[in-house]
N, C-alpha and C positions, 0 to 999 in steps of 0.2 A: 260298846261292842260293835257300832258303827265305826268306833276310831278307826279299829281295829279292822274292819272290811277295809274302807278307804285305804290304811295305810297296804292291806295289799296287794289292795288294784294300783293302788300307786308304782310300789316295788313292781310288779307285772311291767308294767307298762316303761319302769324304768328299762327290766333285766330286753324289753321289746324292742326299745328306740338304742339300746345298745348292743345286739344282735339281728340288724336288718338280714336277714334273706335274700342272697342270691338265687335269684331261677334256672342260672344258667348252671351254677355249679350245683344246687341242688338238683335238676335231673342230668347234670355228666356223673350225678354220682349215684343216683336211683340206677339207670341205663348200668352203670360198672358195676355196684353193686348185686343187680342180675344177673351182667354176663361173666362173673365168678360164681358166683352157685346154682346158676342157670346149668352149665353141662356136668358138675359135679352131682347134683342132686336128683339129675334127671333117671340115671339107675337104676336108682331108690327110687325113685318115686315110684320107678314101672317096675319091680320088682316087688311090692308093697302089696298088690293084691288086694289092697282095700276099695271100694269102689270111686271113686274121683281122682285118686293119685293119677291111677295110667293117661285118665285121660288128660292132666295138667301134663305127666309126662309127655306125652304127643304132643301139644304145642312144645312144647323146649326142642323135642327132638324135629320136628317141621322147620320153626327157627336155626338152629342146627346144619339143618339141609340143606338152607339158603342163603348163610354167610362160610359157609367153612366149605371148602371145597375138595376138599376128602373127610367127611364124617363118618364114612363106613369103619373107619382106622381109630377112632376114639377106643383110650383104652375101657377093659373089659374091668367099672369096679363094682358090679349087682349081676356075677352069672349068670342068664348070660346075654345081661344087659350093657351098652359099652356108654362112655360118655358124649353127648349130643356132637360134641366137634372133637377135631384131633390134638395131638398135642402140639401141633406148629401153632393152632389158634387159639390153644388153652396157653401157650407159651406169652403169644401179644398177649392175651387178657394180662393175666402173672405178670408183664414189664407196665402195663396202665398203672396196675393197683400199687406196683412199687413204689411208681411216681408219683401217685397221688397221695401215697405214706409220708413221699419222703417230702412233698411240697405242702400240705398238713405239716409238718416238723420243721420247715426252714423258713414258710410262710413264699415263698419263690424270689428268696435272696438265694444268690450262685449262681456263680459263672455256669451253670450246668444249664441253665433256663433258658434253652435256646433264641426260645422269641426276642429277647432281646438284643438278638444280635440281622434282627429283620430276613431282610431275603438272603444274607449268608447261611441265617441261623435257617432258612425253610430247604435252604441247599441240602446241607448235611442232615438235618430230619430225611428228606431224600432220601440221599444218599442212602443211611441206616436201615431206614425202610426197606431198602431195597431188601434186606437179607432173604426176607420171606417170600418173594416170587424169585428170587435166585435159585435158594434153594428147591424149590418146587419145582421150577422147570429143569433145574438138576438133575428130580428125578425121573420127570416125565420125556428126560433126554437121555435117560437109564448110566446116567453117568454114578450114580451110587441108589440102593433103594432106599425104601421108608423105613425108619427106624427111630423111634419115640426120644430116643438119649440122643439124637443126632438132629432132630424138627425142631424141639424143645427151644434150645439155645439161640437160633434163626429166630424165631417166633418172636421170643424174648428180647433179642434185639431190638427189632419191629418196635413193638409195644414199649420197649423204652425211648426209643429216638421218637418213637409218636406220642407217647406221654411228653419228654424233656421241652416239646416242640408247642402242645395244646393246654399243660394244666394248667401254667399262669395263664391264659388267655380265657379258660374256662374257671376259674376260680377264682379270682380279680381285682389280678395284679391289673393297674392299666399299661401298656406295652408299651405309646405313646412316653409314657414319665423314664420310662428305662431310657439307658445311654444310648443306642440309636437313633431313639425318638428327638431326643432334646437335642440331637447334634443336625435332624432332619426341621425338628422344629426352629434354632437359629439362625437357619436358613434360607427360611422361609421369611424370619420374621427383617435378617436383612436387608435381602430383597422387597419387601414395605420397605424398608427406611431410604432406600437408594432408590423406589421406583416413586417416593413423597418428594425428593429434592426438586 
């Protein structure tokens, strides 16, 4: 019996050593889960009529009011209650979710992960992330009016760009070991060698 207990403890320790916890990855996934589930579940919680759930919905709506520029444009999921954010914001969250799932499949290997390109990746991600504010500005300046089918793709583009840049950083790829980082490291080593002469 003691041998079985010792075997189980050793097995648990071995498994724990194989799966180290990356706290940045855990926190990022926890927050992304909240951003995906929260806005969609808020109207259901508000409409439930149960004692505690509308209070939780109010907390979600409070957060949505502070991150979304147009929370009153949310989709009506449980009439008369709407999502906690507009579809532009939820499109951004969907883009982040897609890139997180893609990262889980690829492990950060692929030409499309923008962090590997250094400042060029930052520039490309920044340009693509401008889709959200440009669409909002077009709406503010009456170029077009708010339409969920129109704003969602702009948010999605922003979320995809944001995710393609940040997922390798948040979930454990050592960016300095990628192509651009090695070139910079090699340059630094060459300067050190020439300085020693």
